[in-house]
N, C-alpha and C positions, 0 to 999 in steps of 0.2 A: 504494500500500501503505500508507504514512503516511496519505493522506488518509483511509483506512477507518478507522484507529485513531481520529483525530483527528476523525470525524464530518464533514469537509468535502468528501463524494468528489461533487464537482458541478465545472462549469468555473468559471473563475477571477472572471468577472463574478457569477455565481448565489452562490459563495463568498461574496464581498464584500459583496454586498446581504444575506445573511443574517446574515453577524456584524455587518452595522450596524444592522439589524433588532433582533437579540439583545442587543447590546451598546451602541447607539448612549445616549450621556449617560452611561453609568456610572463610576465613579470604576475607578481602576485595582484597587484591591483585591476589587472586584464580577465583576471578568471571568477567566471561566472559563478553565483551559488544564489541558495537560497537560504534564507532565514524560518527555520521550523520552531514553533512554540511546543513546549513540553508540558505535559501532566504529573502529577506526582500523587501517588496512593499510598496513604498512612492508615496502615492495619495494627491494631494494637499487640503490642509486642512483638513488632517486627521493624526493621529498618524501612525507611519510605523507598519506595520504586518509582522509576522514573520510565514514562513512555508515551505513546503518541495515542492511542486508542485503549479506552477502557468498555469493558460490558459486564453485566450484572449474572446474576446465577442464569438465569435462561441461554445468555447468549453463551457460556460455559458448557450447558448441556445439549446446544445445537452443534457447539463442535465435537462432542461427542459422537452425535447421531451422522454427522457428518463424513466422520473419520470411519465408521461403521458403513457408509454406504459407498466409498470410495470418494479418496479427495479432487479436488480439481474442479473444472466447472461441471463434468458430469456427476461427482459427487453432492455438489450443492444443486443441482438440475432436479438429481432424483430426493434429494432432501423437499424441497420444495413442491416438487408433484407429489410424492407420497404422502405429506404432512397433508395438504391441500385434499388430496382424493380420500385419505384415510380417514380425515374426521368427518367428509362428507357421506362415505359410506359404510362408519363405524368398522374397517378393518380391523383382523386381528392383530396385523399390525401397529396400528394406531392405539388400540387397547393395551397392546404390550408397551408402547412407550408414551403415553398420552402421561404419565407420572413426571416425566422430564418437562413439560411445561407447565408445571403446579407452581402457582405464583409464590415468590419469597414472602416469608411472614414480616411483618412490620411493614414501617411507614420509609417513603424517601424523602429525603430534603433537596429541595434544588434552590439555593442560595435563599434560607431561611423560609420559602414554603413547602409547608408539608402536603407532600400526594399517596394517597391512601385510597384503594388498593393499588399498585402496579405490578406490572408483570415484567417488562423489561426497560432495561437503562442501558444506554451507549455515550459515551462523551469522548470527545476527539479534538486534538489540535492540527489536523489534517483534514482534507478533503476525502472521501471514503467512496472509493469507488469500486463495483461490483461486476462481473462477467464483461471483463476487457474495458471498461470505462464507460459501457453502452448504457448503464444503469449507475448514477449517484445518487447514494444514500445520504450523505451530506455534502454538498458540493462546494461550502467556501473554506477557505484558508483563512481561520481566526487568526489575528495579530496576535503577540505573546502577551499572557495575561487573561485569556478567555477561552472557554469551551462552546464548541458545538454540540448539538446530541439531540435523541430523542427518549421520549419516556412512553412506555403503553401503560395506557391508565385502565386497567383491566385485571382482574384473575380468570377469567373464562378461557380455557384453552379454546373452544370455538370463535371465539373472538380474536384471539389472538393470530391464529391461522389467517381469520378475514382480513387483518391488520398487515397482511406480509409482504403486499402489492406496495401500500402506500409508505411503508418502513424503507423499501426499498430503492424508492425512487422520489424520498424526500416531498411526499406529497401529503395533502393535508387531509382528514378523516377524523370524526367522532371518535374519541378515546384515544387518539395520538397526540401526543404534545412534542412540539417540535421545538429545540430553543437554541438562540443565538445568543453568542457573549457571554455564558454566564463565567462565576468564579468558582464554585463548588458545589458538588455534589455530597449527599452523606447519607448513606446507607448500610445493609447488614449480608452477610454470606460470603460465600465464594464466588470468584470474579475471574475475568481474564483480563491482561494487560498484553498487547499488539499481540494476540494470539494465545500464548502461553496462560494455562489453565492454574490459578494459583489461591489461596485459600483454604479451609477447612469446613465441615458442616458447623465447627465449631466457632468461627469466625465471627465476631462481634461487629462493633461498629467500625465503617470504613469511609476516609475522607479523601475525595478526589477533587484537587484543586489545580487551577491552570496557573503556572510560573510566569513571573515577569520575565525570566530570560530564556534566551533561545539557541538554538545549535546552529551553527553555520554549514551547510552543506554543499558540496561543490558537484557542479551539475553543466551539463552540455548547453550552449547558448540555443534559444528559442529556435524548433526546428531541425536540431541536429541529432535530435535522440531517437528513441526507440519511437513506431506510431503508436496513436491510439491515448496518448497521455491524456491525463485530466488539466483541465483550463486552471491556471494558477488566480488566484484571487486574490482580494487586497492584501498588502503586506510584501508581496514577491518583489524580487530585486531584479 
C-alpha cells in the first residue's frame, strides 16, 4: 500500500534499478520524495508501535479468512463473493465463519465522540487502494498529524456484508462513518497494523493517534514509476 503511494510497486530489484536510473548522479536536493504521516498505536503494557494503516478486530479476522481462501486478488475476490453469497443464502461456510464477524464489545471513541455499537474501524495516514488502484477505500493523503478512516456503526453481520461495497469505494451509506482529519481513536481488543496481526483477546485499551512528524520516502518523478499508482493528495512534494 505504501509502495502504491510513492509509485514503487515492483519487486525490490526492479525498484532499486528504477531509482538508480532516475536519480543516479543527482544531488540530494533534486531527488524526489514524499512525506508520509505516521500513526502511533499504544497498547497497555507494550511499547508504542508506529505504522501507516490500523484495523480493528474484524479487519484482523478478515485477514484470517483471506489467507484461508488464498492470498492476492483471487483470495480477496473469493472472500467478498463468499461472504456476500453466504450471508444471502445462509450457506454452511457462512454459518461456520460468521462468528468472525461478531462485533467487538465496548465502545469506540473518535476524538472524544463515543460510538457504540460499532463493528469495524480503520485508520490510515496514507491512501488505501484495493484491486490495483481501481477501488480507493481512502483516497486522500492526510497531512502529518491527521488520520483518515472509517467506522461501521452496526453490530449485525448481515449489515456489515451489505456495507462492504461502500467501505471499499469511500462511498456514503447509512451505518458507515467516513472521517477525515481525525487525531485519535480509542478502542479495545486485537488489531492489525500494516497487515500484521497484533494484540490478544485480553488486550485492553488501545490508543491510535496521528503523529506530527513524518517520514520522507524516496520515489521516482511522477509518471516514471509503475503503472496504476494512486493519485497523490494534498501534502505531496
